N, CA, C and O of each residue as an XYZ file, in Angstrom:
568
protein
N      71.455    110.622     84.246
C      72.880    110.767     84.462
C      73.121    111.217     85.899
O      72.363    112.014     86.452
N      74.166    110.704     86.477
C      74.541    111.059     87.840
C      75.440    112.289     87.783
O      76.462    112.275     87.096
N      75.065    113.371     88.509
C      75.930    114.556     88.514
C      77.328    114.197     89.020
O      77.477    113.494     90.019
N      78.332    114.682     88.328
C      79.735    114.435     88.665
C      80.095    112.950     88.677
O      81.117    112.562     89.243
N      79.264    112.128     88.060
C      79.516    110.692     88.021
C      80.035    110.269     86.667
O      80.234    111.104     85.785
N      80.255    108.985     86.496
C      80.756    108.506     85.204
C      79.709    108.698     84.116
O      78.507    108.614     84.368
N      80.187    108.956     82.901
C      79.267    109.162     81.786
C      78.649    107.853     81.333
O      77.519    107.828     80.846
N      79.376    106.787     81.490
C      78.807    105.480     81.180
C      79.240    104.513     82.271
O      80.380    104.543     82.734
N      78.341    103.687     82.657
C      78.599    102.745     83.729
C      78.155    101.372     83.268
O      76.993    101.180     82.910
N      79.063    100.425     83.274
C      78.745     99.073     82.849
C      78.578     98.193     84.075
O      79.458     98.150     84.935
N      77.470     97.502     84.160
C      77.215     96.587     85.263
C      77.377     95.154     84.785
O      77.062     94.836     83.638
N      77.854     94.317     85.640
C      77.988     92.895     85.343
C      77.191     92.098     86.355
O      76.910     92.577     87.454
N      76.833     90.896     85.988
C      76.120     90.010     86.902
C      77.121     89.313     87.811
O      78.193     88.886     87.382
N      76.742     89.213     89.070
C      77.548     88.459     90.015
C      76.967     87.064     90.110
O      75.752     86.874     90.068
N      77.849     86.099     90.239
C      77.374     84.736     90.422
C      78.308     84.025     91.376
O      79.499     84.326     91.451
N      77.748     83.079     92.102
C      78.542     82.313     93.042
C      79.233     81.174     92.299
O      78.627     80.496     91.469
N      80.505     80.980     92.612
C      81.269     79.904     91.990
C      81.975     79.103     93.078
O      82.111     79.561     94.212
N      82.415     77.923     92.725
C      83.241     77.122     93.607
C      84.601     77.819     93.687
O      85.215     78.102     92.658
N      85.069     78.093     94.895
C      86.336     78.810     95.056
C      87.496     78.101     94.373
O      88.414     78.751     93.871
N      87.462     76.787     94.350
C      88.538     76.017     93.710
C      88.527     76.164     92.189
O      89.532     75.877     91.538
N      87.402     76.609     91.609
C      87.387     76.877     90.170
C      88.237     78.100     89.841
O      88.920     78.131     88.817
N      88.193     79.096     90.703
C      88.943     80.331     90.466
C      90.380     80.227     90.967
O      91.298     80.742     90.328
N      90.580     79.569     92.100
C      91.903     79.446     92.711
C      92.102     77.984     93.077
O      91.537     77.509     94.062
N      92.898     77.269     92.295
C      93.038     75.834     92.556
C      93.976     75.521     93.710
O      93.937     74.408     94.235
N      94.816     76.459     94.122
C      95.717     76.221     95.248
C      95.648     77.420     96.189
O      95.850     78.565     95.785
N      95.358     77.125     97.446
C      95.161     78.187     98.436
C      96.365     79.117     98.570
O      96.226     80.331     98.416
N      97.528     78.569     98.851
C      98.716     79.405     99.093
C      99.233     80.079     97.838
O      99.501     81.281     97.836
N      99.372     79.307     96.773
C      99.985     79.849     95.567
C      99.057     80.766     94.789
O      99.513     81.739     94.190
N      97.772     80.474     94.789
C      96.848     81.262     93.979
C      96.026     82.254     94.792
O      96.086     83.457     94.540
N      95.259     81.764     95.764
C      94.343     82.655     96.480
C      95.079     83.665     97.354
O      94.788     84.860     97.296
N      96.028     83.199     98.162
C      96.752     84.119     99.043
C      97.499     85.172     98.229
O      97.516     86.345     98.602
N      98.106     84.768     97.138
C      98.802     85.713     96.255
C      97.824     86.735     95.685
O      98.114     87.931     95.665
N      96.678     86.271     95.227
C      95.650     87.163     94.678
C      95.159     88.141     95.750
O      95.069     89.344     95.502
N      94.842     87.623     96.939
C      94.311     88.469     98.007
C      95.324     89.516     98.457
O      94.937     90.621     98.837
N      96.598     89.190     98.420
C      97.623     90.107     98.920
C      97.867     91.314     98.010
O      98.542     92.261     98.413
N      97.334     91.289     96.806
C      97.472     92.452     95.918
C      96.709     93.634     96.507
O      95.630     93.468     97.075
N      97.276     94.814     96.368
C      96.730     96.000     97.041
C      95.258     96.254     96.730
O      94.490     96.605     97.626
N      94.852     96.079     95.462
C      93.449     96.357     95.132
C      92.493     95.371     95.802
O      91.354     95.725     96.104
N      92.944     94.143     96.035
C      92.086     93.143     96.671
C      92.066     93.294     98.186
O      91.016     93.138     98.810
N      93.214     93.595     98.782
C      93.264     93.775    100.232
C      92.498     95.040    100.625
O      91.942     95.106    101.721
N      92.463     96.042     99.746
C      91.678     97.253    100.000
C      90.186     96.922    100.034
O      89.452     97.431    100.881
N      89.746     96.073     99.118
C      88.335     95.666     99.107
C      87.980     94.872    100.359
O      86.888     95.026    100.905
N      88.892     94.030    100.812
C      88.650     93.282    102.047
C      88.545     94.229    103.231
O      87.648     94.085    104.062
N      89.449     95.196    103.317
C      89.411     96.173    104.408
C      88.081     96.926    104.410
O      87.493     97.162    105.466
N      87.625     97.291    103.247
C      86.339     97.984    103.121
C      85.199     97.087    103.606
O      84.322     97.542    104.340
N      85.210     95.836    103.205
C      84.156     94.896    103.617
C      84.166     94.671    105.131
O      83.113     94.478    105.739
N      85.346     94.696    105.730
C      85.475     94.484    107.173
C      85.270     95.766    107.975
O      85.219     95.746    109.204
N      85.153     96.876    107.256
C      84.968     98.191    107.875
C      86.121     98.539    108.813
O      85.915     99.000    109.936
N      87.342     98.307    108.324
C      88.537     98.742    109.039
C      89.182     99.864    108.239
O      88.876    100.046    107.060
N      90.067    100.612    108.871
C      90.652    101.802    108.260
C      91.408    101.530    106.967
O      91.503    102.413    106.115
N      91.924    100.377    106.814
C      92.726     99.986    105.662
C      93.699     98.927    106.122
O      94.004     98.836    107.311
N      94.188     98.128    105.199
C      95.130     97.064    105.534
C      96.372     97.171    104.663
O      96.283     97.420    103.460
N      97.514     96.983    105.275
C      98.780     96.907    104.564
C      99.342     95.515    104.790
O      99.510     95.085    105.931
N      99.631     94.812    103.704
C     100.193     93.474    103.823
C     101.639     93.590    104.291
O     102.464     94.240    103.650
N     101.930     92.950    105.416
C     103.299     92.932    105.927
C     104.073     91.760    105.339
O     105.227     91.907    104.936
N     103.420     90.575    105.292
C     104.089     89.407    104.748
C     103.086     88.288    104.504
O     101.996     88.278    105.078
N     103.466     87.350    103.649
C     102.650     86.162    103.372
C     103.391     84.925    103.862
O     104.620     84.907    103.925
N     102.632     83.897    104.206
C     103.193     82.630    104.684
C     104.187     82.887    105.821
O     105.357     82.509    105.753
N     103.675     83.544    106.866
C     104.495     83.976    107.998
C     104.691     82.810    108.972
O     103.710     82.243    109.451
N     105.946     82.443    109.274
C     106.177     81.315    110.180
C     105.737     81.608    111.611
O     106.019     82.668    112.170
N     105.035     80.630    112.184
C     104.665     80.639    113.595
C     104.974     79.221    114.077
O     104.165     78.309    113.908
N     106.141     79.048    114.672
C     106.595     77.695    114.996
C     106.792     76.931    113.692
O     107.477     77.403    112.785
N     106.185     75.746    113.606
C     106.299     74.945    112.383
C     105.142     75.193    111.425
O     105.050     74.538    110.386
N     104.256     76.134    111.761
C     103.096     76.457    110.921
C     103.335     77.770    110.195
O     104.306     78.473    110.474
N     102.437     78.104    109.251
C     102.565     79.359    108.498
C     101.203     80.033    108.359
O     100.258     79.452    107.828
N     101.122     81.267    108.846
C      99.910     82.068    108.682
C      99.861     82.575    107.246
O     100.882     83.000    106.705
N      98.695     82.534    106.629
C      98.577     82.933    105.223
C      99.018     84.373    104.995
O      99.879     84.628    104.152
N      98.445     85.310    105.727
C      98.810     86.725    105.573
C      98.887     87.403    106.934
O      98.073     87.139    107.818
N      99.857     88.264    107.088
C      99.940     89.153    108.237
C      99.855     90.568    107.699
O     100.660     90.979    106.863
N      98.868     91.308    108.189
C      98.661     92.689    107.749
C      98.706     93.616    108.950
O      98.660     93.181    110.101
N      98.796     94.890    108.656
C      98.722     95.934    109.672
C      97.505     96.794    109.344
O      97.323     97.216    108.202
N      96.671     97.049    110.356
C      95.532     97.934    110.152
C      96.044     99.370    110.141
O      96.650     99.834    111.107
N      95.795    100.056    109.050
C      96.249    101.439    108.911
C      95.514    102.316    109.929
O      94.321    102.132    110.174
N      96.215    103.239    110.497
C      95.614    104.152    111.467
C      95.733    103.671    112.902
O      95.826    104.488    113.818
N      95.733    102.354    113.117
C      95.838    101.828    114.482
C      97.124    101.066    114.711
O      97.585    100.959    115.848
N      97.720    100.526    113.638
C      98.913     99.718    113.773
C      98.655     98.317    114.291
O      99.599     97.575    114.563
N      97.379     97.939    114.432
C      97.050     96.605    114.943
C      97.415     95.540    113.923
O      97.277     95.734    112.715
N      97.883     94.408    114.439
C      98.220     93.274    113.590
C      96.947     92.509    113.226
O      96.059     92.306    114.054
N      96.891     92.096    111.971
C      95.742     91.374    111.434
C      96.231     90.084    110.796
O      97.066     90.114    109.892
N      95.720     88.953    111.261
C      96.045     87.659    110.676
C      94.900     87.242    109.775
O      93.737     87.295    110.175
N      95.225     86.827    108.561
C      94.218     86.339    107.623
C      94.520     84.881    107.327
O      95.609     84.538    106.865
N      93.536     84.025    107.601
C      93.667     82.591    107.321
C      92.648     82.224    106.250
O      91.450     82.456    106.407
N      93.139     81.655    105.171
C      92.290     81.282    104.035
C      92.005     79.790    104.055
O      92.866     78.978    104.392
N      90.786     79.451    103.690
C      90.406     78.046    103.581
C      89.395     77.947    102.447
O      88.288     78.474    102.561
N      89.749     77.294    101.378
C      88.907     77.268    100.187
C      87.853     76.164    100.211
O      87.352     75.747     99.167
N      87.531     75.706    101.389
C      86.469     74.716    101.542
C      85.763     74.961    102.869
O      85.977     75.989    103.511
N      84.927     74.023    103.275
C      84.198     74.170    104.533
C      85.197     74.191    105.695
O      86.229     73.523    105.638
N      84.894     74.950    106.736
C      85.796     75.095    107.875
C      86.041     73.761    108.568
O      85.205     72.858    108.537
N      87.226     73.662    109.200
C      87.563     72.451    109.948
C      88.314     72.838    111.221
O      88.736     73.981    111.397
N      88.465     71.855    112.096
C      89.124     72.090    113.384
C      90.597     72.461    113.217
O      91.142     73.220    114.019
N      91.230     71.936    112.195
C      92.628     72.238    111.941
C      92.829     73.747    111.755
O      93.721     74.335    112.366
N      92.011     74.363    110.923
C      92.145     75.802    110.676
C      91.723     76.629    111.896
O      92.301     77.683    112.161
N      90.723     76.156    112.633
C      90.328     76.856    113.858
C      91.498     76.883    114.837
O      91.786     77.920    115.434
N      92.165     75.761    115.001
C      93.336     75.703    115.877
C      94.460     76.603    115.393
O      95.124     77.263    116.192
N      94.671     76.627    114.082
C      95.717     77.487    113.525
C      95.415     78.953    113.792
O      96.321     79.730    114.093
N      94.160     79.331    113.684
C      93.788     80.726    113.947
C      94.160     81.127    115.368
O      94.708     82.206    115.591
N      93.862     80.259    116.326
C      94.213     80.548    117.719
C      95.724     80.617    117.901
O      96.228     81.497    118.599
N      96.445     79.697    117.278
C      97.901     79.666    117.335
C      98.496     80.944    116.735
O      99.374     81.560    117.340
N      98.024     81.344    115.553
C      98.546     82.534    114.879
C      98.223     83.802    115.658
O      99.040     84.721    115.721
N      97.041     83.853    116.247
C      96.654     85.024    117.032
C      97.620     85.235    118.191
O      98.083     86.350    118.429
N      97.920     84.157    118.910
C      98.843     84.253    120.042
C     100.274     84.477    119.571
O     100.968     85.353    120.087
N     100.717     83.692    118.598
C     102.102     83.757    118.156
C     102.484     85.058    117.481
O     103.630     85.499    117.574
N     101.530     85.675    116.800
C     101.813     86.926    116.085
C     101.242     88.144    116.803
O     101.330     89.266    116.305
N     100.656     87.914    117.975
C     100.075     89.001    118.785
C      99.097     89.834    117.962
O      99.153     91.064    117.951
N      98.195     89.126    117.271
C      97.217     89.792    116.407
C      96.028     90.298    117.209
O      95.608     89.671    118.181
N      95.496     91.426    116.797
C      94.286     91.983    117.394
C      93.047     91.643    116.588
O      91.933     91.636    117.113
N      93.249     91.361    115.310
C      92.133     91.053    114.415
C      92.467     89.772    113.661
O      93.589     89.592    113.190
N      91.483     88.889    113.552
C      91.646     87.651    112.799
C      90.566     87.614    111.727
O      89.393     87.864    112.004
N      90.965     87.306    110.525
C      90.023     87.151    109.416
C      90.153     85.718    108.930
O      91.225     85.294    108.499
N      89.060     84.976    109.000
C      89.039     83.586    108.527
C      88.148     83.569    107.304
O      86.939     83.769    107.411
N      88.730     83.335    106.151
C      87.991     83.299    104.894
C      87.792     81.845    104.517
O      88.752     81.085    104.395
N      86.538     81.465    104.334
C      86.238     80.076    103.982
C      85.038     80.034    103.055
O      84.248     80.975    102.979
N      84.924     78.907    102.347
C      83.784     78.734    101.449
C      82.474     78.710    102.231
O      81.494     79.338    101.829
N      82.459     77.984    103.349
C      81.289     77.956    104.233
C      81.748     77.601    105.634
O      82.829     77.044    105.826
N      80.922     77.928    106.604
C      81.271     77.742    108.009
C      80.337     76.758    108.687
O      79.114     76.882    108.611
N      80.930     75.785    109.346
C      80.138     74.857    110.160
C      79.546     75.650    111.321
O      80.168     76.583    111.828
N      78.358     75.277    111.729
C      77.695     75.963    112.838
C      78.556     75.957    114.097
O      78.602     76.947    114.827
N      79.235     74.848    114.348
C      80.076     74.737    115.546
C      81.232     75.734    115.516
O      81.579     76.313    116.546
N      81.827     75.936    114.349
C      82.944     76.880    114.236
C      82.448     78.320    114.345
O      83.103     79.165    114.956
N      81.298     78.590    113.753
C      80.703     79.928    113.858
C      80.396     80.245    115.327
O      80.664     81.353    115.793
N      79.835     79.276    116.051
C      79.504     79.480    117.466
C      80.775     79.711    118.290
O      80.799     80.577    119.165
N      81.815     78.949    118.016
C      83.083     79.099    118.735
C      83.676     80.493    118.501
O      84.097     81.156    119.450
N      83.709     80.931    117.254
C      84.253     82.261    116.940
C      83.427     83.361    117.588
O      83.980     84.339    118.091
N      82.117     83.210    117.579
C      81.250     84.212    118.208
C      81.525     84.297    119.700
O      81.598     85.387    120.267
N      81.675     83.153    120.322
C      81.947     83.142    121.764
C      83.298     83.786    122.067
O      83.408     84.589    122.994
N      84.311     83.444    121.303
C      85.627     84.043    121.516
C      85.585     85.556    121.336
O      86.172     86.300    122.120
N      84.890     86.000    120.303
C      84.827     87.435    120.017
C      84.066     88.188    121.113
O      84.380     89.342    121.404
N      83.075     87.544    121.713
C      82.237     88.221    122.715
C      82.766     88.103    124.132
O      82.547     89.002    124.943
N      83.454     87.024    124.450
C      83.802     86.777    125.836
C      85.295     86.750    126.108
O      85.858     87.733    126.591
N      85.927     85.654    125.808
C      87.297     85.428    126.234
C      88.275     86.488    125.726
O      89.161     86.915    126.465
N      88.123     86.909    124.488
C      89.085     87.838    123.902
C      88.462     89.188    123.565
O      88.982     89.909    122.714
N      87.379     89.533    124.204
C      86.621     90.703    123.761
C      87.425     91.996    123.734
O      87.079     92.900    122.974
N      88.477     92.122    124.527
C      89.246     93.372    124.524
C      90.427     93.356    123.570
O      90.954     94.415    123.230
N      90.852     92.184    123.131
C      92.048     92.151    122.291
C      91.820     91.553    120.915
O      92.693     91.653    120.054
N      90.684     90.940    120.690
C      90.507     90.183    119.470
C      89.149     90.459    118.843
O      88.115     90.404    119.510
N      89.170     90.754    117.563
C      87.941     90.852    116.790
C      88.028     89.765    115.729
O      89.038     89.657    115.034
N      86.998     88.972    115.598
C      86.984     87.896    114.605
C      86.012     88.234    113.487
O      84.892     88.678    113.740
N      86.437     88.025    112.271
C      85.591     88.231    111.107
C      85.602     86.966    110.269
O      86.590     86.231    110.260
N      84.535     86.716    109.583
C      84.534     85.604    108.647
C      83.603     85.944    107.515
O      82.758     86.831    107.638
N      83.751     85.253    106.428
C      82.917     85.504    105.268
C      81.548     84.879    105.476
O      81.457     83.779    106.020
N      80.485     85.549    105.058
C      79.160     84.953    105.175
C      78.992     83.828    104.154
O      79.644     83.818    103.110
N      78.123     82.898    104.467
C      77.835     81.812    103.532
C      77.158     82.354    102.300
O      76.833     81.592    101.389
């Protein structure tokens, strides 16, 4: 027994699933699910940021819409979250750059099923060089 811990602890098996099995529509299902406080808290923990508060979903930037705009608690920095329930593509990479500039975001989170090597390299370069003082890029591991 763990001192001061739960008297009973139930563990479950984790398994990888196709994201479209759990969320068939990115905007209506996944973004809505992610924006719930318990889920955005888990994301903040995984990203090792102070905490995230959802400001709005489907935020207009010109004729496009950013999936989520959050505020990092403690710093007030703007955080853009772009969801993609399949392999990364150039369209979403371009949107991330557009949303970062248009919403003056300091942190960008790109959630995708998997990342093409070219997109991973581009994000790494942006995070290390061009935007190193204003932009931190995060993405989900494969």
